[in-house]
Phi, psi and omega in degrees: 000134179250125179263134172278182187301310181296316181300319178298309181298316180296320180294313181297329183261006184051043184284137182294344178291341174269115182304144181303322180295323178291317178300319178295320178297322178295314180297327183269350183294142178294318179227136176232132183237157170221138178285143176301335178296325177296319178295318177300316180298317178299315181298314182296311183295322178293320182294325181265005175085012179270356180216127176257120180269145179281338178228162179302145181308320184299339181281346181299315181298314180299320180292319179293322177297314181299327181267007179059036174271121186267141180273132176255119176284167174231135183253167176301320179300324177300320183287333182275317188273343183248066181281119183240136177273074186250157175291147183302332184285344181275141181284101179300318183297317179297321179291326175298313178301317180300312182295322183289315184266348179050056177247162175296144181244132176253119184227000000 
């Protein structure tokens, strides 16, 4: 299962915007992934004041490790070989990861 940026934050914070059934599916999934691009997005938005984090940014890595959420890197080759005609608001990188690893995506 691949979590997008909001799903990751909501899951880590037990946020009510993530439906309980979705949270349970994440907890029960054999594998849960997050794209490194989501972590980058959180860092950028928190740094410029567009995102207020409930815990220090540095705790995200420890929390994902503790919850066995695996980080998916993205390579230059991914950006070249996976050309998608997507709207700018959609996370191209998360979709590339989804297409490459063929896992369920929570968005």
